[in-house]
C-alpha positions in Angstrom: -134.6 -48.7 140.5 -136.6 -49.7 137.4 -135.1 -49.1 134.1 -136.3 -46.1 131.7 -138.1 -47.9 128.9 -137.4 -46.3 125.5 -138.4 -46.8 121.7 -136.2 -46.4 118.7 -138.3 -45.1 115.6 -136.4 -45.7 112.5 -134.0 -48.6 112.6 -131.4 -47.5 109.6 -127.7 -46.3 109.9 -127.8 -43.6 112.5 -129.9 -45.7 114.9 -127.7 -48.8 114.6 -124.4 -46.9 114.6 -125.1 -44.4 117.5 -128.5 -44.5 119.3 -129.2 -48.2 119.9 -125.5 -49.0 121.0 -125.5 -46.0 123.3 -128.8 -47.2 125.0 -127.5 -50.7 125.3 -124.5 -49.6 127.2 -126.5 -47.3 129.6 -127.5 -49.5 132.6 -130.5 -47.3 133.4 -132.2 -47.9 130.1 -134.2 -50.8 128.4 -135.2 -50.7 124.7 -138.9 -51.9 124.7 -139.7 -51.3 120.9 -137.7 -51.1 117.5 -139.9 -49.5 114.9 -139.6 -49.3 111.2 -141.9 -49.1 108.3 -139.7 -51.8 106.8 -140.4 -54.6 109.3 -137.4 -56.6 108.5 -135.1 -53.7 109.8 -137.1 -53.6 113.2 -136.8 -57.5 113.3 -133.1 -57.5 112.6 -132.6 -55.2 115.7 -134.5 -57.4 118.1 -132.2 -60.3 116.8 -129.1 -58.4 116.9 -129.6 -56.9 120.3 -131.4 -59.4 122.0 -134.1 -57.2 123.2 -137.2 -55.4 122.5 -140.1 -56.0 120.2 -140.5 -55.2 116.4 -143.0 -52.8 115.4 -143.9 -51.3 112.0 -146.3 -48.6 113.1 -145.4 -46.2 116.0 -148.9 -45.4 116.8 -149.1 -49.0 118.2 -147.0 -47.9 121.2 -147.8 -44.1 121.2 -149.7 -44.4 124.4 -147.8 -47.3 126.2 -147.6 -45.7 129.7 -144.2 -47.7 130.2 -142.6 -45.7 127.4 -140.7 -42.6 129.0 -138.6 -41.6 126.0 -138.1 -42.3 122.3 -135.4 -41.6 119.8 -136.7 -40.5 116.2 -134.2 -41.6 113.7 -136.5 -41.5 110.6 -135.8 -39.5 107.5 -136.4 -35.5 107.8 -139.8 -35.4 106.7 -141.2 -37.4 109.7 -139.2 -35.5 112.4 -141.8 -33.0 113.2 -144.6 -35.2 112.9 -143.5 -38.2 115.1 -141.8 -35.9 117.7 -145.0 -34.0 118.3 -147.1 -37.0 118.5 -144.9 -38.3 121.3 -144.5 -35.0 123.1 -148.3 -34.8 123.2 -148.6 -38.4 124.4 -146.4 -37.3 127.4 -143.1 -38.9 126.1 -139.6 -37.3 126.1 -138.1 -37.1 122.5 -134.4 -37.1 121.0 -134.9 -36.4 117.5 -132.0 -36.6 115.0 -130.8 -33.6 113.1 -132.0 -31.7 111.5 -135.0 -30.6 113.9 -137.1 -30.4 110.6 -137.4 -29.7 106.9 -138.3 -26.2 107.4 -138.3 -23.6 110.0 -142.0 -23.7 110.6 -141.9 -27.3 111.6 -139.1 -26.6 113.9 -141.0 -23.9 115.7 -144.0 -26.0 116.0 -141.9 -28.7 117.6 -140.6 -26.2 120.1 -144.1 -24.7 120.8 -145.4 -28.2 121.7 -142.3 -28.9 123.8 -143.1 -26.0 125.7 -146.6 -26.6 126.1 -146.3 -30.2 127.2 -143.0 -29.4 129.4 -141.4 -32.6 128.0 -137.8 -32.8 126.8 -137.1 -32.3 123.3 -133.5 -32.7 122.3 -132.1 -32.6 118.6 -129.3 -34.9 117.7 -126.7 -32.5 116.9 -124.0 -34.7 118.5 -120.9 -32.5 118.2 -122.1 -30.5 121.3 -120.9 -33.7 123.1 -117.7 -34.0 121.3 -114.6 -33.7 123.5 -112.5 -31.5 121.2 -115.5 -29.2 120.4 -116.2 -28.7 124.2 -112.5 -27.9 124.7 -112.7 -25.2 122.2 -115.7 -23.7 123.9 -113.7 -23.6 127.1 -111.0 -22.0 125.3 -113.2 -19.3 124.0 -115.0 -18.7 127.2 -111.7 -18.3 129.0 -110.6 -15.5 126.5 -107.6 -17.6 125.1 -108.8 -16.4 121.5 -109.8 -12.9 122.5 -112.6 -11.5 120.5 -113.7 -14.2 118.2 -114.8 -12.1 115.2 -114.9 -14.4 112.3 -115.6 -18.3 112.0 -115.1 -20.1 108.7 -116.4 -23.5 107.8 -115.6 -25.8 105.0 -117.5 -29.1 104.6 -116.5 -30.0 100.9 -116.3 -33.4 99.4 -115.5 -34.4 95.7 -118.5 -36.2 94.6 -120.3 -38.1 97.2 -124.0 -37.2 97.0 -126.0 -39.7 99.2 -128.6 -42.0 97.9 -128.9 -40.1 94.7 -132.6 -40.0 93.4 -134.0 -41.1 96.8 -135.1 -39.5 99.9 -131.8 -37.4 100.4 -132.2 -35.8 97.1 -135.9 -35.1 97.1 -136.5 -31.6 98.5 -140.1 -32.5 99.7 -138.7 -35.2 102.0 -135.3 -33.8 103.0 -135.8 -30.2 103.0 -132.5 -29.6 101.2 -129.3 -31.0 100.3 -125.6 -30.4 101.5 -126.4 -27.5 103.7 -129.3 -29.1 105.7 -127.5 -32.6 105.9 -124.1 -31.6 106.4 -124.1 -27.8 107.1 -126.4 -28.1 110.2 -123.6 -29.9 112.0 -121.0 -27.2 111.3 -123.4 -24.3 112.0 -124.6 -25.8 115.2 -121.0 -26.7 116.3 -120.0 -23.1 115.6 -123.1 -21.6 117.6 -122.2 -23.8 120.6 -118.5 -23.0 120.8 -119.4 -19.2 120.4 -122.0 -19.2 123.2 -125.1 -19.6 120.9 -125.2 -16.1 119.7 -128.4 -14.8 118.0 -128.4 -14.8 114.2 -129.1 -11.6 112.7 -128.8 -11.7 109.0 -128.0 -14.3 106.3 -127.0 -14.3 102.5 -126.1 -17.4 100.7 -126.3 -19.4 97.4 -127.4 -22.9 97.1 -126.5 -24.7 93.8 -128.2 -27.8 92.2 -125.8 -28.7 89.6 -123.9 -31.8 89.5 -126.4 -34.4 90.2 -129.4 -33.2 88.2 -128.5 -35.5 85.3 -128.9 -38.6 87.8 -128.4 -41.4 85.1 -124.9 -39.8 84.0 -123.7 -38.7 87.5 -119.9 -40.0 88.0 -118.9 -40.2 91.5 -116.1 -41.5 93.5 -118.0 -42.5 96.8 -121.6 -42.2 97.5 -123.0 -42.8 101.1 -126.4 -44.7 101.0 -125.6 -45.9 97.5 -127.8 -49.0 98.3 -130.7 -46.7 98.2 -130.4 -45.1 95.1 -133.2 -44.8 92.8 -131.9 -43.9 89.3 -135.4 -42.7 88.1 -135.9 -40.7 91.3 -135.7 -37.1 92.1 -132.8 -34.6 92.2 -133.8 -31.2 93.3 -131.7 -30.2 96.2 -128.4 -28.3 96.7 -125.2 -30.2 96.1 -123.2 -27.2 97.0 -123.8 -24.0 99.1 -121.9 -20.8 100.2 -123.1 -18.2 102.7 -122.3 -15.5 105.3 -124.2 -15.2 108.4 -124.1 -12.3 110.9 -124.7 -12.9 114.5 -124.7 -11.0 117.7 -121.2 -12.5 118.1 -118.9 -13.5 115.2 -119.5 -13.5 111.5 -119.9 -17.0 110.2 -119.0 -17.9 106.5 -119.0 -21.3 105.0 -118.4 -23.2 101.8 -120.0 -26.6 101.5 -120.5 -29.4 98.9 -121.7 -32.9 98.8 -120.3 -32.8 95.2 -117.8 -30.5 93.7 -115.3 -30.7 90.5 -112.3 -30.3 92.8 -110.9 -33.6 93.9 -109.9 -32.3 97.4 -112.1 -33.0 100.4 -111.8 -30.2 103.0 -113.8 -30.4 106.3 -112.5 -28.0 108.8 -113.4 -25.0 111.0 -111.5 -22.0 111.6 -112.2 -19.8 114.9 -110.4 -16.5 114.3 -110.1 -14.1 117.3 -107.8 -11.0 117.9 -105.5 -12.9 120.4 -105.3 -16.4 118.9 -107.2 -18.7 116.3 -108.1 -22.4 116.1 -108.4 -24.8 113.2 -110.5 -27.8 114.2 -110.6 -30.9 112.1 -114.0 -31.9 112.0 -114.5 -35.0 114.1 -111.0 -34.6 114.9 -108.2 -32.6 117.0 -107.3 -29.1 116.7 -104.5 -26.6 116.6 -104.2 -23.4 118.7 -102.4 -20.4 116.8 -101.2 -17.5 118.9 -98.3 -15.3 119.9 -96.1 -15.1 123.1 -93.1 -13.1 124.1 -92.9 -11.7 120.5 -93.0 -15.2 118.9 -95.7 -17.0 116.7 -96.8 -20.0 118.6 -98.6 -23.2 117.1 -99.9 -25.7 119.7 -101.1 -29.0 118.6 -103.8 -30.2 120.9 -104.5 -33.8 121.7 -106.5 -35.0 124.7 -108.4 -38.0 126.0 -111.7 -38.2 124.4 -115.0 -40.0 125.1 -117.7 -41.3 122.8 -120.0 -38.3 121.8 -122.9 -40.4 120.9 -122.7 -42.2 124.3 -122.4 -38.8 126.0 -125.4 -37.7 124.0 -127.4 -40.5 125.0 -126.4 -40.3 128.7 -127.2 -36.7 129.0 -130.6 -37.4 127.2 -131.5 -40.0 129.9 -130.5 -37.5 132.6 -132.8 -35.0 131.2 -135.6 -37.6 131.0 -135.1 -38.1 134.8 -134.9 -34.5 135.8 -136.8 -32.7 133.3 -133.7 -30.3 132.8 -132.9 -28.7 129.4 -129.4 -29.4 128.2 -127.2 -28.2 125.2 -129.2 -30.1 122.8 -132.4 -28.6 123.5 -134.8 -27.5 120.8 -134.5 -24.0 121.8 -131.0 -24.0 120.7 -131.5 -26.1 117.5 -134.4 -23.6 116.3 -131.7 -21.1 116.0 -129.6 -23.1 113.7 -133.0 -23.7 111.7 -133.4 -20.2 111.5 -130.0 -19.8 109.7 -130.7 -22.8 107.2 -134.0 -21.3 106.3 -132.5 -17.9 105.9 -129.8 -19.2 103.5 -132.2 -21.1 101.4 -134.5 -18.0 101.3 -131.6 -15.9 100.3 -130.7 -18.3 97.7 -134.2 -18.3 96.1 -134.6 -14.5 96.2 -130.9 -13.7 95.7 -130.8 -11.0 98.6 -129.9 -10.8 102.3 -132.5 -12.3 104.7 -133.2 -10.6 108.2 -133.5 -13.3 110.7 -136.3 -12.6 113.3 
């Protein structure tokens, strides 16, 4: 059987840490192109992985009949543009999170995916995390009873990514801590709770600590090498919000940067029979009662690599045309929440989600 030929567009951190290694380990896949607007990055991938051709412009292979699927690993402002171009060229797409900068772009991506009948998955990788899936199984089995409230904390001390660059420029990223980190937490919650429909949202997004770029004092900063100290900072470095859904109420407190020197990254699922605290990217504890006793169960299990699971499942979708748990139809619901929180913050009122 011939291998499925794929292209990776954007050869930065997420491509090299997740997409490319997972494709390499999948025996059904051959990477034909590495593409990046910085040619040296694409060339480095060819040398590192010993396969493919380096290309600077994705239009050069947009209509290559051999290409069946692409990973879009660019920054947010090109997610919708590139994904739509490849969908219309008859290719299947795995686009990194978030689906797009704003809801209207995500909805257009969904529309084109439906029109073309091609697969469009969004890289919310936690849907393939072993512990996350176990929590969904416990909720589905009724172990927590009615899950009425879920609380998420994604807070760091001072770790704004690439301050002054693409990450902190709203026109390119769509936002800050909420759209960068919060999208993972909100999507994880939606998945575990059976993808309920969002109904209303209220929140405030704060742009405070990074506004004075030159004097920003930090403990750690992912993408420090991309910093442009004369650049732009107009995104949220912290955010709070409440979302009502057809299932549980979701509340959250997130921050790239806060003047509290403790990082707290966890999700609490609260039910009337039991509750779970999940360490983000870690294991979880189940709290309940039995025979008049309070119980606390530390859960550990054998895990598999979520990025490998994500890529393997995407390739299965390419073969069958099936929609999986990362399909754009699910991601759009999370995009609705993100947009509603930002709209709520701008208008200082609760937003009804259609």
